[in-house]
C-alpha positions in Angstrom: 14.5 -46.4 -65.3 15.3 -45.8 -69.0 12.8 -48.4 -70.0 10.1 -46.8 -67.9 10.9 -43.4 -69.5 10.6 -44.8 -73.0 7.3 -46.6 -72.2 6.0 -43.4 -70.5 6.8 -41.4 -73.7 5.1 -44.0 -75.9 2.0 -43.9 -73.7 2.1 -40.1 -74.0 2.2 -40.3 -77.8 -0.7 -42.7 -77.8 -2.6 -40.4 -75.4 -2.1 -37.4 -77.6 -3.0 -39.3 -80.8 -6.2 -40.6 -79.2 -7.1 -37.1 -77.9 -6.8 -35.7 -81.4 -8.6 -38.6 -83.0 -11.6 -38.5 -80.6 -11.9 -34.7 -81.0 -11.8 -35.0 -84.8 -14.3 -37.8 -84.9 -16.7 -36.1 -82.4 -16.6 -32.7 -84.1 -16.9 -34.4 -87.5 -20.1 -36.0 -86.2 -21.5 -32.6 -85.2 -20.7 -32.6 -81.5 -20.0 -29.1 -80.2 -16.2 -28.6 -80.0 -16.2 -28.0 -76.2 -18.1 -31.2 -75.5 -15.8 -33.0 -78.0 -12.7 -31.7 -76.1 -14.1 -33.0 -72.8 -14.8 -36.4 -74.4 -11.4 -36.5 -76.0 -9.7 -35.6 -72.7 -11.6 -38.3 -70.8 -10.8 -41.0 -73.3 -7.1 -40.0 -73.2 -7.2 -40.0 -69.4 -8.6 -43.5 -69.2 -6.4 -45.0 -71.8 -3.2 -43.4 -70.5 -4.0 -44.5 -67.0 -4.6 -48.0 -68.0 -1.5 -48.2 -70.2 0.7 -46.6 -67.6 -0.6 -48.8 -64.8 -0.3 -52.0 -66.7 2.7 -51.4 -68.9 4.8 -48.5 -67.9 4.8 -49.0 -64.1 3.6 -52.7 -63.6 3.7 -54.1 -60.1 3.2 -50.8 -58.3 0.8 -51.7 -55.5 -2.3 -49.9 -54.4 -6.0 -50.0 -55.1 -6.9 -49.0 -58.6 -9.4 -46.5 -57.4 -6.8 -44.7 -55.3 -4.3 -44.7 -58.1 -7.0 -43.6 -60.6 -8.1 -40.7 -58.4 -4.5 -39.5 -58.0 -3.8 -39.9 -61.7 -7.0 -37.9 -62.6 -6.0 -35.1 -60.1 -2.5 -34.8 -61.7 -3.9 -35.0 -65.2 -6.5 -32.3 -64.4 -3.9 -30.1 -62.7 -1.8 -30.2 -65.9 -4.7 -29.4 -68.2 -6.4 -26.7 -66.1 -3.6 -24.1 -66.3 -3.4 -24.4 -70.1 -7.2 -23.8 -70.3 -6.9 -20.8 -68.0 -4.0 -19.3 -70.0 -6.0 -19.8 -73.2 -9.1 -18.0 -71.7 -7.0 -15.3 -70.2 -5.3 -14.7 -73.5 -8.7 -14.3 -75.3 -9.8 -11.8 -72.6 -6.7 -9.7 -72.8 -6.9 -9.6 -76.6 -10.5 -8.5 -76.4 -9.7 -5.9 -73.8 -6.8 -4.5 -75.9 -9.0 -4.5 -79.0 -11.8 -2.7 -77.3 -9.8 -0.2 -75.2 -6.1 0.2 -75.6 -4.9 -0.4 -79.1 -5.1 2.0 -82.0 -7.6 0.9 -84.7 -5.0 -0.5 -87.2 -3.5 -2.8 -84.6 -6.8 -3.7 -82.9 -8.4 -4.6 -86.2 -5.8 -7.4 -86.7 -6.7 -9.1 -83.4 -9.2 -11.9 -83.3 -12.5 -10.9 -81.9 -13.5 -12.4 -78.5 -16.8 -13.7 -80.0 -14.9 -15.7 -82.6 -13.8 -18.2 -79.9 -17.4 -18.9 -78.9 -18.2 -20.4 -82.3 -15.4 -23.0 -82.5 -11.9 -23.1 -83.8 -12.9 -23.8 -87.4 -14.9 -20.5 -87.5 -12.3 -18.2 -85.9 -11.1 -15.6 -88.3 -8.7 -12.7 -87.9 -10.5 -9.5 -88.7 
């Protein structure tokens, strides 16, 4: 069990490094950051599934397409809530800025439109 946990952690590190690298390369090549994020997530999904299946948990039976579908479902269910929280946070900040906060506080919040132009162009105003 301990060996599996260590291998699982190593695969997670590889997955995260690949995700960051693909995102950086794609955005550096001019790909829109949202498309780059999807490409990076897909690359990380495929590589982590392959490594976990072959190295972390070898010998676990089952057709690869069934295991792959289950892995993608779990992967997606872990990523989706973080995306929802991120979007919800932007909407709440925009609402506060527009309606509820006094001008000195509201002026320090990022504008909602800044997130539409990519992370490198977001600025606090």
